[in-house]
N, C-alpha and C positions, 0 to 999 in steps of 0.2 A: 488418445486419453491423456488428460492432464497431468496425471500422476509421473507416469515415469518421462513423459516429454519436459515437466517442468525439472524434475532431478537432473536429466540429462543438461538441460541449459543453465541451470545454477552450476553445475559441476566445470562445465566451459567456461563461464563467467569468472569464476573465483579463481582460474589458471591464469587469467590476465593479470600481470605484475601489478600494475596500478590498482585494481581492484580485489587483491587476492587477501588484504589483511582483515583479518576476521576482530571482531570487537571483543574483547573480553570482558564481561560485567565486573566492575570495581565497586566500591564501596561509594566512592565519588557521583557513578552513574546511578546510584540508588537515591542521590539527594535530590531534591526538587529542580528541577530545571525549567529557567523562564523559556515562553515560547515565542513571545512577541518580538523577538527579533526576526521572525519569518515574514513579518509585516514590511521590512525593510527590501526585500526581494520582488516589491511590485515592479512589474516591467521586464522582470530577469526569467531565466529559463531554470527550469529545473536541476540543469548541469551544474548551475552556479551554486545552487544550494547543494548540490550533493557533495562538494568538496568542502563544503564551510564545514570544520569541526565539532560544531555544536551538534550536525545532525545526529551524529550517533549516538549521541548521549541522551537526546530527546527521545530518541526512537526506545532505546532501552529502558526509559522513565515511561512512555506512552505505552507501549505494545508488550503484550504477554512474553514470556522468555522460554516458553516451550519449544520443543521441536515438531516441525509439522510434517504432515504426509507428502507435502509439496518439495519437500527440502532435504538435503542431506542429513542424516541423521545427527552428524557431529555439528550441526548448524542451527542455532536458534532463529525465532521469527525475526528479530531485529536486524540480525545479518541478511536474511533473505529480504525484507524491506528495502535494504541498502543496496543490496546487487539489482534488486528490479527499478531501481530508481537512478542506476547506473549508466544505461544505455541512452540512444538519440532521446533528447529532452522535450519535453513541451511547454510552453509557457506556464509560468507560475498563475493560479488565479486567486484573487483575494476576493474577497465580498463583505461589505459591510464593514471595513475595516478590522476585520473579526476571522472570517473563517477563510482557511488558507488550503489552496489544492495543490498537491505536487504530483506529476505524471511523467512517465519514462517507459522504457521497454528493458527486457534484459538483453544485455550485450550479445549481439550477431542472432536474436533470436527475436524478430520481430511480430509475432503472434504472442509473445508473453510479454505479459503489460503490467504495470504495478501503478497504484495509485493511492497517495497519502492525503487525508482529510484530516486536518487539524482545527480545532476550535480554539482559538488563542484566548479566549475571553473566559474561559472555565477556570474555577480556583487552583485545578491544576491541569497537566497537559491532559487533553482527551482527544484521542484520535480512532479513527478507523483506516486500517489497509487493506487493499483492495487487490486480488490477485484475478486477472483477467486472461484468460486461453481462448484464443480464437480457434476456430475448427481450421484446419491448413487445409480442407478441401473446399470449406466454404466460409471464407471471413469473415460474412455478416453473421455469422453464428458464434456465439461464445458462451463460456462457463463464469460463474463468479463465484470468488471465495472472499468471506468478509472476515476480518479478525480484529478485535479489541479487548482491550485491559478495562474497558469500563461497562460495569454490569446494567447501567442504564441504558447506553447506548446499543448494547446487545439484545435488549429488549425493545426498544423502540429508536428506530432510526430518526435523526432529527431530518426536518423537511428541507433545511439547508444542505444536508449531505446529499438527500435523492436527488435535489435539484441538480448539484454538482454530478453525481455520478452521472444520471441521465444524459447531461448534457456533454460530459466526456464518451459516453458511447453511441451518441449521435455523430460526433466528429469522429469517430474512429470507424463508421459503418456499420454499427453494430443493429441488426434489427430482431434478431432473436436471441433469448437467454436459455441456454438447455440445461443450465443449472445454477442455483441460486442459495447459499449455505452462508451462515454466522456461527463462528466459533468464539466464545468466548473465554475469559481468563481462566477457567478451570479447564481450558481445552475439550469444552463439549459443543459438538456441533450441530445446528438444528438448519432443517429446511426453510426458507423465508418465501413468503408468499410472491410470486411475481404481480400479483397487481399493486403491489408498494411501489412498484416501478412504473405504472401507468400502463401505456401501451405495449408495454413488453410482455 
C-alpha cells in the first residue's frame, strides 16, 4: 500500500541529519522566485540541484503547502518533495531550453521515487510533483500521485510533461499503472484517465 509505506520511508529519510532540516515557510519564500537558474544544471544530476539553496524556496513557491496522506501529518508537500529528491539521483533533463525534469528516490527506499517537472518559461513557477510507488512484489507496476498548485496544469496535463513522465516510467521499467491521480491547490484529488499516458 502506498500510504503507510511512504509515511514510513519519509520518517526514516527525515531522520538522516543532512536531510532532516524541514523548511519553514517565510514571507521571503512567498515572494516571486525565478526558476530559470535550473537551466544551468544541464548535464548535472538531481543531487546537485537538491543542495542548491534556491530549490526549497522554489518548491514553496510552486507547490501547494497542504499536508498530504502520503506524508507525516506535520510535514507539508514542499518538504515531501525535497525528501523524495534526496536519494540516489538521476540526470537532470532539460527540453527546449525550458522544461526541466528532476528525479530521484526517497533515501534507502528505492521503490519510492519523486519527479519534479518545471516549466521555466511560465510567468510564474509552474510545476508538477509526482510520487511514484513501485509494487514491492512486482516492480514493473506502480501507482502515480500528481500534485500541482496550478489550476491550469491540474485540469490539462501539458504534452511536454506527459512526454517526460512516460520516458521516466519507461526508464524505470514501469509497464503497468495501478493508480493515477491529480491533487490540485485546493487539496482536491481526482482520478486521471490512463489513456493520457498512451500505452499504460
